[in-house]
C-alpha positions as CSV (number, residue, x, y, z in Angstrom):
1,M,-1.0,11.5,-11.4
2,I,-1.0,7.8,-10.4
3,K,0.6,5.0,-12.4
4,S,0.8,1.4,-11.5
5,R,2.5,-1.8,-12.6
6,L,2.3,-5.3,-11.2
7,A,5.3,-6.7,-9.3
8,A,6.3,-10.3,-9.7
9,A,5.2,-11.5,-6.2
10,T,1.7,-12.7,-5.7
11,L,0.3,-13.1,-2.2
12,A,-2.7,-15.1,-1.0
13,L,-4.7,-13.5,1.8
14,S,-6.9,-15.9,3.8
15,A,-10.6,-15.5,3.8
16,V,-10.4,-14.3,7.4
17,A,-8.5,-11.2,6.4
18,A,-10.4,-10.0,3.4
19,G,-11.4,-12.9,1.2
20,A,-9.3,-11.5,-1.6
21,L,-6.2,-12.2,-3.5
22,L,-3.6,-9.5,-3.1
23,V,-0.6,-9.0,-5.3
24,G,2.4,-6.8,-4.9
25,C,2.0,-3.7,-7.0
26,S,3.5,-0.2,-7.5
27,G,2.3,3.3,-7.5
28,S,3.5,6.8,-8.3
29,V,2.4,10.1,-6.8
30,S,3.3,13.5,-8.1
31,V,3.9,15.9,-5.1
32,G,4.1,19.7,-5.1
33,S,7.0,20.4,-2.9
34,T,10.8,20.8,-3.5
35,D,11.4,18.1,-0.9
36,P,9.2,15.3,-2.3
37,K,7.2,13.3,0.1
38,V,3.8,11.7,0.1
39,S,1.4,12.6,2.9
40,K,0.2,9.7,5.0
41,D,-3.4,10.4,3.9
42,K,-2.5,10.4,0.2
43,L,-0.3,7.3,0.7
44,S,-3.1,5.4,2.4
45,D,-5.5,6.3,-0.3
46,T,-3.1,5.5,-3.2
47,V,-2.1,2.1,-1.6
48,A,-5.8,1.2,-1.2
49,E,-6.6,2.2,-4.8
50,Q,-3.7,0.2,-6.2
51,L,-4.5,-2.9,-4.1
52,A,-8.2,-2.7,-5.3
53,K,-7.1,-2.1,-8.9
54,T,-4.7,-5.0,-8.8
55,T,-7.0,-7.5,-7.1
56,G,-10.3,-6.5,-8.7
57,Q,-11.8,-6.2,-5.2
58,P,-13.4,-3.2,-3.4
59,K,-11.1,-0.6,-2.1
60,P,-9.8,-1.8,1.3
61,D,-9.3,0.2,4.5
62,V,-5.6,1.1,4.6
63,T,-4.0,3.3,7.1
64,C,-0.4,4.6,6.9
65,P,1.0,6.1,10.1
66,K,3.4,8.7,8.6
67,D,4.4,10.6,5.4
68,L,6.7,8.8,3.0
69,V,9.8,10.9,2.2
70,G,10.8,10.6,-1.5
71,K,14.2,9.0,-1.1
72,V,15.0,5.7,-2.7
73,G,14.9,2.9,-0.1
74,N,12.8,4.8,2.4
75,A,9.9,2.6,3.6
76,T,6.9,2.7,5.8
77,R,4.5,0.1,7.2
78,C,0.8,0.5,6.5
79,T,-2.1,-1.6,7.9
80,L,-5.0,-3.0,5.8
81,T,-8.0,-3.7,8.1
82,A,-10.6,-6.2,6.8
83,S,-14.3,-5.9,7.5
84,D,-14.0,-8.6,10.1
85,G,-11.3,-6.7,12.0
86,S,-8.4,-8.8,11.0
87,T,-5.3,-6.9,9.8
88,L,-2.6,-7.3,7.2
89,G,0.7,-5.4,7.2
90,V,1.7,-3.6,4.0
91,T,5.2,-2.4,3.3
92,V,5.6,0.6,1.0
93,T,9.1,1.3,-0.3
94,V,10.3,4.2,-2.5
95,S,11.7,2.7,-5.7
96,K,12.4,5.8,-7.7
97,V,12.2,9.6,-7.4
98,D,11.9,11.6,-10.6
99,G,11.6,15.3,-9.8
100,K,8.3,15.6,-8.0
101,N,7.2,12.0,-8.8
102,V,7.7,9.5,-6.0
103,N,7.4,5.9,-7.2
104,F,7.0,3.1,-4.7
105,D,6.4,-0.6,-4.4
106,I,3.6,-2.0,-2.4
107,K,3.9,-5.5,-0.8
108,A,1.4,-7.1,1.6
109,D,2.5,-9.5,4.2
110,D,2.0,-13.2,3.7
111,T,0.1,-13.8,6.9
112,P,-2.8,-11.7,8.4
113,S,-3.3,-11.0,12.1
114,P,-6.6,-12.3,13.4
115,A,-9.3,-9.9,14.6
116,P,-9.1,-9.2,18.3
117,S,-11.5,-11.4,20.3
118,N,-14.0,-9.8,22.6
């Protein structure tokens, strides 16, 4: 079960990164263990879905390096990679844990990193 709400901050992403407007958003994932955590694959997919839903843009390529343990304040850094190879950091922070539901805030960095030059 995934729920979302918009956060107050709005971020402009340059055309180099994705040609889209990203906003901070939130997500929630229901997990099936007694020690709630969101797997890195589920987190990557949920962050990408929430960013696409919030911006009205196609689902971006998002990679999260580790699972997110469901404890308020825990955070991880994910990476959004645009079609041109430029990247944008995305911070995912646990905002609430309610039983097996892990709620988190998603905030993209203000400045993208350019694509590597060949």
